C-alpha positions as MATLAB code, in Angstrom:
seq = 'MKLSICLVLVFLAFGNNFAQQIPLPAEKNKFARVTSYQELTDFILQLDKSSDLLTVETIGQSVLGRNLYALKFSASEFGKDKSKLKVLFLAQQHGNEQSGKEGALLLAQDLLKPENKYLFDKIDFAIIPQMNPDGSETNTRRNGNNADLNRNHLILSEHETRALHLFFDKYLFEVTMDVHEYSPYSDEWKKYGYRKNSMETLGITTNPNVSEKIRGLSKEKVFPYWLNYLNDNNFSSFVYCPGGPPEVDYFRHSTFDINDGRQSFGIQNTLSFIQEGMNGSDNYLENLKLRSEGQFTGMRGILEFVYHNKKEIQKLVLSERKLLVKGKADSQVSIQSEHVANGEKLRLPLYSYSTKKDTVVVVNDYRPVVKSMFDVLKPKGYLIPKQMKELVEWAGLHAFATAEFKDLKDVKIEQYFISAIDSIDFERDIIINPKVETMEIQGGISASEYLYIPTAQPKGNLLVLALEPKSELGLVTYKQYAHLLKIGELYPVLRVMKK';
ca = [
       1.264   69.693   73.394;
       2.768   73.126   74.116;
       5.081   71.587   76.734;
       6.363   69.024   74.228;
       7.106   71.755   71.696;
       9.044   73.690   74.351;
      11.115   70.622   75.214;
      11.935   70.085   71.543;
      12.995   73.720   71.196;
      15.230   73.434   74.262;
      16.852   70.290   72.863;
      17.423   71.963   69.490;
      18.950   74.976   71.193;
      21.430   73.017   73.292;
      21.769   69.793   71.293;
      23.488   67.169   73.390;
      25.597   69.715   75.266;
      23.629   69.321   78.482;
      22.039   66.069   79.548;
      19.783   65.087   82.391;
      21.771   65.157   85.622;
      23.399   61.821   86.386;
      23.395   61.005   90.113;
      26.725   60.732   91.870;
      27.721   57.342   93.305;
      28.032   58.973   96.743;
      24.533   60.424   96.407;
      23.131   56.994   95.646;
      24.508   55.612   98.904;
      23.804   58.861  100.853;
      27.540   59.388  101.482;
      27.594   56.321  103.740;
      30.744   55.167  101.949;
      33.238   56.649   99.517;
      33.075   56.183   95.775;
      35.018   53.117   94.636;
      37.312   53.135   91.621;
      34.791   51.110   89.599;
      31.929   53.424   90.551;
      34.054   56.436   89.629;
      34.881   54.868   86.266;
      31.247   54.065   85.507;
      30.089   57.550   86.523;
      32.726   59.307   84.427;
      31.922   57.218   81.364;
      28.225   57.983   81.818;
      28.986   61.693   81.958;
      31.147   61.397   78.868;
      28.324   59.832   76.867;
      25.789   62.371   78.081;
      27.364   65.615   76.852;
      29.333   67.012   73.933;
      30.987   69.442   76.329;
      32.923   66.644   77.994;
      35.697   64.429   76.695;
      37.353   61.886   78.976;
      41.037   61.150   78.412;
      42.929   58.330   80.096;
      46.256   60.016   80.804;
      47.991   56.973   82.271;
      47.676   54.160   84.752;
      48.510   53.684   88.390;
      51.162   51.280   89.638;
      48.494   48.565   89.962;
      47.017   49.229   86.532;
      44.022   51.446   87.326;
      43.238   54.229   84.864;
      43.894   57.888   85.604;
      41.076   59.938   84.082;
      41.147   63.570   82.997;
      37.717   65.103   82.361;
      38.100   67.834   79.737;
      35.313   70.427   79.469;
      35.271   72.645   76.382;
      32.750   74.301   74.078;
      35.051   73.429   71.156;
      38.099   71.218   70.675;
      39.999   71.250   73.964;
      43.126   73.383   73.929;
      42.799   74.561   70.335;
      41.231   77.981   70.932;
      44.154   80.151   72.078;
      41.769   82.773   73.442;
      40.550   80.327   76.105;
      42.187   80.105   79.510;
      43.373   76.556   80.223;
      42.665   75.443   83.797;
      43.614   72.151   85.492;
      42.413   70.815   88.847;
      43.581   67.531   90.387;
      42.462   65.698   93.518;
      43.308   62.771   95.785;
      47.029   62.475   95.376;
      46.770   61.054   98.881;
      44.475   58.064   98.870;
      43.113   58.665  102.375;
      41.938   62.187  101.502;
      38.584   61.180  100.047;
      36.613   64.437  100.032;
      38.733   65.920   97.236;
      37.681   63.124   94.905;
      34.020   63.402   95.907;
      34.118   67.190   95.543;
      35.687   66.850   92.097;
      32.885   64.518   90.987;
      30.338   67.013   92.353;
      32.024   69.697   90.273;
      31.983   67.566   87.125;
      28.283   66.941   87.607;
      27.600   70.621   88.257;
      29.469   71.875   85.184;
      27.106   70.018   82.865;
      24.086   72.024   84.049;
      22.770   74.417   81.356;
      23.139   77.443   83.629;
      26.906   76.887   83.791;
      27.491   76.943   80.038;
      28.862   80.495   80.250;
      32.090   79.280   81.883;
      33.214   77.636   78.672;
      33.025   80.875   76.710;
      36.371   81.726   78.310;
      37.721   78.520   79.864;
      38.912   75.113   78.760;
      38.786   73.170   82.008;
      40.245   69.784   82.925;
      39.884   67.929   86.195;
      41.576   64.736   87.377;
      39.326   63.576   90.229;
      41.547   60.738   91.413;
      45.326   60.812   91.105;
      45.870   57.853   93.437;
      43.245   55.148   92.789;
      45.386   52.440   94.415;
      45.650   54.351   97.691;
      41.982   55.289   97.520;
      40.831   51.680   97.371;
      42.632   50.902  100.633;
      42.185   54.390  102.124;
      45.951   54.801  102.514;
      48.030   57.906  101.840;
      50.599   56.387   99.487;
      50.372   54.717   96.100;
      50.915   51.087   95.112;
      54.699   51.539   95.409;
      54.344   53.002   98.920;
      55.392   56.393   97.531;
      53.973   59.774   98.528;
      52.872   61.229   95.195;
      52.886   64.780   96.520;
      56.595   64.531   97.249;
      57.401   63.058   93.838;
      56.985   65.937   91.384;
      60.706   66.599   91.037;
      62.098   63.104   90.653;
      58.986   61.717   88.838;
      59.712   58.147   89.820;
      56.020   57.167   89.940;
      53.611   56.332   87.130;
      50.978   58.730   88.404;
      53.130   61.861   88.647;
      54.728   61.153   85.273;
      51.282   60.945   83.672;
      50.200   64.195   85.304;
      53.219   66.161   84.098;
      52.935   64.799   80.575;
      49.318   65.968   80.578;
      50.317   69.404   81.869;
      53.063   69.718   79.247;
      50.617   68.760   76.512;
      48.389   71.796   77.156;
      50.551   74.139   79.303;
      47.704   75.092   81.619;
      47.793   78.672   82.912;
      45.966   77.878   86.165;
      46.206   74.783   88.374;
      44.848   73.690   91.737;
      45.760   70.618   93.783;
      43.029   69.468   96.211;
      43.883   67.805   99.544;
      42.678   67.375  103.119;
      44.329   68.453  106.361;
      43.840   66.870  109.781;
      43.709   69.165  112.861;
      43.142   66.371  115.378;
      46.653   65.530  116.617;
      47.363   64.721  120.272;
      49.604   67.770  120.471;
      46.686   70.037  119.558;
      44.361   68.209  121.962;
      46.871   68.834  124.734;
      46.888   72.506  123.758;
      43.087   72.526  124.111;
      42.204   73.854  120.688;
      42.272   72.799  117.064;
      42.041   74.432  113.668;
      38.456   74.601  112.479;
      38.324   76.015  108.944;
      36.371   73.833  106.559;
      38.538   74.940  103.613;
      42.005   76.481  103.416;
      43.896   77.817  100.405;
      47.623   78.061   99.754;
      49.368   80.043   97.034;
      52.823   79.564   95.505;
      55.554   80.535   97.948;
      58.816   79.649   96.203;
      60.715   82.941   95.773;
      61.648   82.051   92.195;
      58.017   82.085   91.078;
      57.101   85.368   89.403;
      56.536   88.054   92.028;
      53.652   89.393   89.957;
      51.919   85.992   89.918;
      52.390   85.609   93.661;
      51.037   89.129   94.116;
      47.903   88.407   92.092;
      47.334   85.233   94.113;
      47.647   86.999   97.448;
      45.978   90.322   96.680;
      43.106   89.257   94.425;
      42.518   85.504   94.222;
      42.707   84.715   97.932;
      40.296   87.497   99.095;
      37.833   86.534   96.342;
      37.997   82.872   97.362;
      37.460   83.721  101.044;
      34.384   85.785  100.224;
      33.039   83.092   97.920;
      33.310   80.438  100.653;
      31.782   82.801  103.210;
      28.865   83.625  100.900;
      28.237   79.888  100.579;
      28.387   79.321  104.358;
      31.732   77.533  104.560;
      34.441   78.643  106.963;
      37.772   79.310  105.279;
      41.296   80.515  105.977;
      44.813   80.626  104.600;
      46.572   77.257  104.553;
      49.152   77.600  107.348;
      50.822   74.459  108.699;
      52.480   74.615  112.074;
      51.633   74.975  115.710;
      50.220   74.729  118.238;
      50.956   78.370  119.142;
      53.938   78.812  121.467;
      55.035   75.259  120.573;
      55.864   75.616  116.892;
      55.901   78.446  114.365;
      53.312   78.953  111.601;
      54.195   79.303  107.922;
      52.487   79.284  104.555;
      53.238   75.673  103.704;
      56.395   74.569  101.918;
      58.332   76.316   99.143;
      59.649   72.974   97.890;
      59.023   72.250   94.203;
      58.355   68.543   94.700;
      54.598   68.973   95.254;
      51.762   69.565   92.797;
      51.306   73.261   93.492;
      54.928   74.429   93.415;
      56.053   72.109   90.594;
      53.648   73.884   88.264;
      54.063   77.258   89.942;
      57.822   77.259   89.285;
      56.883   77.393   85.582;
      55.074   80.695   86.275;
      51.651   79.098   86.493;
      48.909   80.596   88.666;
      48.888   77.614   91.002;
      47.127   76.770   94.286;
      46.624   74.070   96.880;
      43.251   73.628   98.579;
      43.142   71.736  101.868;
      39.746   70.754  103.272;
      39.270   69.607  106.871;
      39.302   65.854  107.399;
      36.972   63.850  109.641;
      38.100   63.356  113.247;
      37.452   59.678  113.876;
      37.182   58.179  110.428;
      37.250   59.249  106.803;
      33.451   58.941  106.461;
      32.625   61.482  109.150;
      30.773   64.466  107.644;
      31.756   63.220  104.177;
      28.869   64.987  102.454;
      29.639   68.353  104.064;
      33.366   67.974  103.461;
      32.810   67.084   99.811;
      30.513   70.060   99.332;
      33.147   72.306  100.904;
      35.798   71.056   98.492;
      33.397   71.517   95.588;
      32.605   75.075   96.677;
      36.271   76.018   96.953;
      37.008   74.642   93.492;
      34.006   76.417   92.048;
      35.178   79.668   93.646;
      38.535   79.494   91.850;
      36.763   78.739   88.575;
      34.563   81.791   89.013;
      37.565   84.002   89.712;
      39.516   82.872   86.659;
      36.415   83.265   84.484;
      35.891   86.867   85.580;
      39.608   87.716   85.390;
      40.531   85.696   82.336;
      42.260   88.480   80.370;
      44.446   89.618   83.263;
      45.501   86.065   84.141;
      46.228   85.046   80.578;
      48.255   88.175   79.856;
      50.250   87.875   83.082;
      51.085   84.169   82.768;
      52.064   84.589   79.115;
      54.386   87.518   79.840;
      56.016   85.841   82.861;
      56.553   82.591   80.991;
      58.176   84.510   78.153;
      60.764   85.737   80.643;
      61.615   82.111   81.423;
      61.852   81.233   77.742;
      64.148   84.190   77.097;
      66.248   82.702   79.871;
      68.306   85.668   80.958;
      71.582   84.144   82.093;
      73.308   85.591   85.165;
      69.992   86.331   86.863;
      69.802   85.249   90.486;
      68.087   82.001   91.468;
      67.425   81.261   95.129;
      68.439   77.707   96.013;
      68.257   78.001   99.812;
      65.509   79.906  101.617;
      63.858   80.184  105.013;
      60.512   81.189  106.485;
      60.802   84.507  108.316;
      58.570   86.887  110.254;
      57.637   90.333  108.979;
      55.968   91.756  112.073;
      52.482   90.497  111.242;
      50.416   88.639  113.817;
      48.243   85.752  112.705;
      44.666   85.814  113.985;
      44.046   82.085  113.855;
      40.455   80.772  114.023;
      40.320   77.779  116.353;
      37.814   75.515  118.071;
      38.007   75.211  121.866;
      37.689   71.697  123.245;
      36.665   73.021  126.657;
      33.963   75.536  125.638;
      33.059   73.694  122.413;
      32.934   77.058  120.664;
      34.930   78.826  117.967;
      37.458   81.430  119.034;
      40.442   83.364  117.670;
      43.995   83.024  118.994;
      46.725   85.526  118.145;
      49.884   83.741  116.947;
      53.106   85.603  117.677;
      55.573   83.257  115.968;
      54.175   83.730  112.475;
      56.555   83.514  109.503;
      54.642   84.351  106.330;
      57.625   85.433  104.192;
      60.052   83.176  102.338;
      63.474   84.838  102.276;
      66.408   83.677  100.192;
      69.519   82.630  102.100;
      71.706   81.577   99.169;
      71.506   82.521   95.480;
      73.376   81.327   92.407;
      73.789   82.930   89.028;
      71.645   81.152   86.477;
      73.925   79.584   83.842;
      73.180   79.439   80.137;
      72.724   75.718   80.623;
      73.945   72.484   82.183;
      75.999   69.639   80.744;
      75.012   66.179   81.995;
      77.405   63.272   81.327;
      75.634   60.833   79.025;
      77.177   57.938   80.924;
      75.072   58.932   83.948;
      71.964   57.157   82.728;
      69.912   58.053   85.812;
      70.310   61.788   85.106;
      69.672   61.428   81.390;
      66.524   59.425   82.151;
      65.383   62.050   84.670;
      65.841   64.803   82.094;
      63.746   62.787   79.669;
      60.937   62.381   82.192;
      60.708   66.164   82.490;
      60.913   66.559   78.704;
      63.424   69.385   78.977;
      64.332   71.079   75.730;
      67.879   70.077   74.795;
      70.290   71.549   72.262;
      73.533   70.718   70.543;
      76.472   72.077   72.516;
      79.497   73.555   70.830;
      82.558   74.909   72.596;
      81.686   78.536   71.950;
      84.175   81.335   72.561;
      81.745   83.469   74.553;
      81.171   80.876   77.296;
      83.132   79.298   80.083;
      82.494   75.917   81.677;
      82.428   75.583   85.440;
      82.558   72.543   87.682;
      82.066   72.252   91.419;
      84.524   70.550   93.758;
      82.871   69.066   96.879;
      85.173   69.988   99.746;
      82.858   68.966  102.605;
      79.254   68.036  103.372;
      77.535   69.846  106.209;
      73.837   69.974  107.133;
      71.059   72.557  107.164;
      67.580   72.831  108.693;
      64.874   72.759  106.041;
      61.359   73.151  107.463;
      62.184   71.056  110.546;
      64.115   68.432  108.551;
      67.900   68.161  108.592;
      69.287   67.779  105.071;
      72.708   67.887  103.458;
      74.440   71.182  102.719;
      77.661   70.629  100.777;
      80.539   73.090  100.733;
      81.588   73.673   97.153;
      84.426   75.350   95.316;
      83.892   76.599   91.762;
      86.529   75.692   89.183;
      86.736   76.767   85.552;
      87.524   73.950   83.133;
      90.463   74.816   80.910;
      91.049   73.363   77.472;
      87.462   72.484   76.580;
      85.496   69.248   76.815;
      84.270   66.505   74.497;
      80.783   67.828   73.722;
      79.594   64.446   72.398;
      79.917   62.992   75.903;
      77.366   65.385   77.389;
      73.678   66.156   77.146;
      73.215   69.945   77.013;
      70.107   71.432   78.623;
      69.744   75.214   78.255;
      68.008   77.183   80.997;
      66.145   79.334   78.446;
      62.895   77.357   78.664;
      59.716   77.275   80.792;
      61.302   74.756   83.186;
      64.543   76.723   83.430;
      64.254   77.597   87.123;
      63.184   74.037   87.939;
      66.358   72.880   86.193;
      68.553   75.142   88.337;
      66.849   74.109   91.567;
      67.226   70.441   90.649;
      70.861   70.359   89.512;
      72.699   72.784   91.807;
      74.495   70.704   94.465;
      73.792   73.250   97.241;
      70.085   73.426   96.423;
      68.049   72.326   99.431;
      65.347   71.324   96.916;
      67.681   69.505   94.551;
      68.125   65.970   93.297;
      71.029   65.337   95.678;
      68.616   65.477   98.642;
      66.930   62.272   97.372;
      68.505   58.905   98.085;
      68.356   57.956   94.386;
      70.782   60.766   93.581;
      72.793   61.091   96.803;
      75.767   59.412   95.094;
      76.306   62.558   93.004;
      77.919   64.166   96.064;
      81.232   62.748   97.246;
      83.644   64.572   99.506;
      86.906   65.326   97.767;
      85.492   64.704   94.284;
      84.116   66.778   91.408;
      80.370   67.196   90.959;
      79.602   65.573   87.584;
      77.124   68.151   86.220;
      78.807   71.133   84.525;
      77.627   74.747   84.316;
      77.853   76.677   81.029;
      78.328   80.352   81.888;
      78.648   83.563   79.918;
      82.178   84.963   79.941;
];
């Protein structure tokens, strides 16, 4: 009798906020296979019905018509309480990286436990456990259009990335994390005799145009906290550093390109991360349970950090985004950069194939700094010819703020002349590097023929990086927009500059 009264009191105290734990699909089959799209759908809908803390939103559909689900956790109406920090995690952009999805489902299950209610006093949290359901069903990297989603965040040609960015724009999340897997098992590493052996790795934003203060917080506070959190939970961890093997290739802190999930949000002065868990060696099911738990633990570690540092994060992101919105023209924007050394040596934890033990190798060719090679002055805005439908459509996909343009006396209009097209090395790829001459347009233009996009907006730096013809991260480096560059002709996008 007393026990029944206690249960009633507990129910009255929590209402339907916390329900009995619903088993994961992977738990039901003892991680002998990955969770299918239908199992994921059924599990998410069960969770949704079980708790008032959770609302499931279908943010779009994949190329083949499968739903993309965002699980929104909030103690009130999601996104309405301005005092709450808005946090977004996403997983499985690459369909053959299964542990991110499984770890995300573990996290969703865990967050509905009564002891985790405290998180939602300060956080509104959303997680998209499966960005690429089509690739997941066939365990292939790309989506139903054979596109790599994590190289699509600038051009937004795919259904999935469009849906994600519309969702981000709807709530303007202050913190994001993109969850992936890395594979250390290449033949080149086997020949070297070692491989990377960290269960989880974390990368921060590296593009030099992201707020220096945000990058500093990521490096000096978030990363050490995350490392300690993983260590305390018995998971090996390290900085995400592609490259190698040592003495064969250099090591860097991932890309600074803005076409991936981390940097595309980071360039809007978001506290943004990428988490890369270690893949299985022979097949994607190897150690799936352990790998999924590692991904879960890393995600939970970031959540704990942002909970405990909510005020600092919120204040910093707000102030740095305001600088973008103020849009100071004539500030410098780096459009070509390179990875450079700063004298540091990387103590890289590796696994020895010969001794079958962990060891540490000192890497001499370590390039942890991204240094600008070529800057441009940020214009007040850009003028896109309305007849260029592909550019107008692209601008619409990004939902840039536009304005009416008038031939004001305090501005001048510049246009580039493409005198030659050379090449440049960008992270081991050879891409175009046009030679341009800047010309001032005399006599004005017909404003009605152009779409005007000012740079004074949260996506202002993204706009510059996309539209400058010499940008190694720009639209002209994609085949869909390569026609914008023609030797001996004028570049069609105009720059509006202060006099």
